[in-house]
N, C-alpha and C positions, 0 to 999 in steps of 0.2 A: 135641364139647365136653362136659366132665363137668358134672353137676349139683351136684357137691360144691363148696362155696365154696373159693376158692384158699387161704385161711388154714387150712383143715381137711384139705387134701390131704396125703398122705404122699408125699414125693418119693423117687424111687429113689436109692439111695446113689451117690455119685460113684465111678466106676471107679478102682481103684488099679493103678498100673503100676510096674514096675521099668524101668530104662533099656532093657533088652533087649526087654521086652514092649511098651514105648512105641514103640521104633523099629520093631518088627514091625507094630504097629497102624498107625502113621503111614505105613509104606511103601506101603500101598494108595492113598495120595494123592500119591505122588511123580510120577505121570505124567499126572494129570488134575485137572480142577477139581472141588473138593468142593462139593456142594450138600446138606449134611447135614440130617437131621431134628434136632429139638432133643436127642433122646437121643444121636444120633451126635455132635452138636456138643459135648455135655458130655464125651464120651469123647475127642474131639479136644483139647479144652481141657486135660483132665487129662493126656493123653499128652504134649502140647506142654510143659506145666508140668514134667513129670518130666524131659524131655530138656533143657530150658533150665536147670533147677536143677542138673544135673550137668555142664553145659558151662561153659567158661571165659568165653565171650562168644557173642553171636549176631549175625547180620546178618539184616535184615528187608528184603525187596524187595516193593514194592507198585506195581501198575499200577492206575490209577484215572482217572476222568473229568476230575478237576481237582486242583489242589494242596490245596484245602480238604478234599476227601474223602480224599485220600491221607494228609494229616497227621492227620486225625481217626482213620483206621484205624490208622496207626502208633502214635498215642498210646493208642488202645484196646488194641492188642496189647502195648505196653510196660507199661501198667498191669496188664493181665490176666496177664502173665507175670512180675510182680513186679520189673520193672526201674524203678528210681526216676529216670525221665527223662521230661520232657515238652518237646515242641518246638512252635515256632510256624511260621507260613507264610513268614516273611521270608527264609528260607534258600533257597527254591526259586523260580525264575522260572516263567513260563507258567501264570499263575493260572487262565486260562479255557480251557485246552486239556488234553487227555489227557496224563498224565505217568507217568513211572516214577521212583520214588525208592528209594534204598537207604540203610539206616542201619546203622552198626556200633556196638554198645553198648560196645565197649572203647575205641575212639578217639573216640567221640561225633561221628563225621563223618557228614554227610548229603550224598548225591549226588542230584541231580535233573536230569531232562531231559524234553523233549517225547517223547511216545510215540505212534507211529502204528498200533500193533497193536490188535487187538480184544479181547485177553485183559484180564480184570479180576480182581484177587485179590491174595493175599498169599502169599509164599514165606518160610519160616523156615529159616535155615541155622544149625545149632548148630556151634560151633567149639571146639577144645581145643588146649592147648599140647602135650599128650602123646597118643600114639596108644593109650593105654589107655582113653580115654574114647570112648564111642559117639557118633559125630557123623553128621549127615545133612542133606539138604535136603528139606523137606517142603512140600507144597502143590501147587497153589493152594488157598487157603482163602478163604472169603467175607470181604469187607472188614469186615463187622460181626460177626465171630465173637465178639469180646470187647466189642462195643459195644451 
């Protein structure tokens, strides 16, 4: 812990990505769960923002302990990725069990079901209408990456 007060610390600049470099950076998280340091989390957030900004829409898949934590994570990601959408819990059953939810930002549809697996985290899939846009599936990322 630094002895410099938080309001006097100089924060490192946020990384800047092109869609190509963002896809390359995020590709390291395609096959495993990310447990990033705060610096790595900043880079992940910046790279995801770049990919989402150039996509036509995204789908977000979340595995969580219960509906409340899944919806909280979803809302955090949607806000953090500048998607002007916020959802409540009423759309998904199984409030006290592990769940998998999937949300599509184009159709605004939410799918949810009970989940028996042990994985917890968030997958982001960028989608495009044309194949000139770089798309991919990235994650698992922490539920609280944007929260």
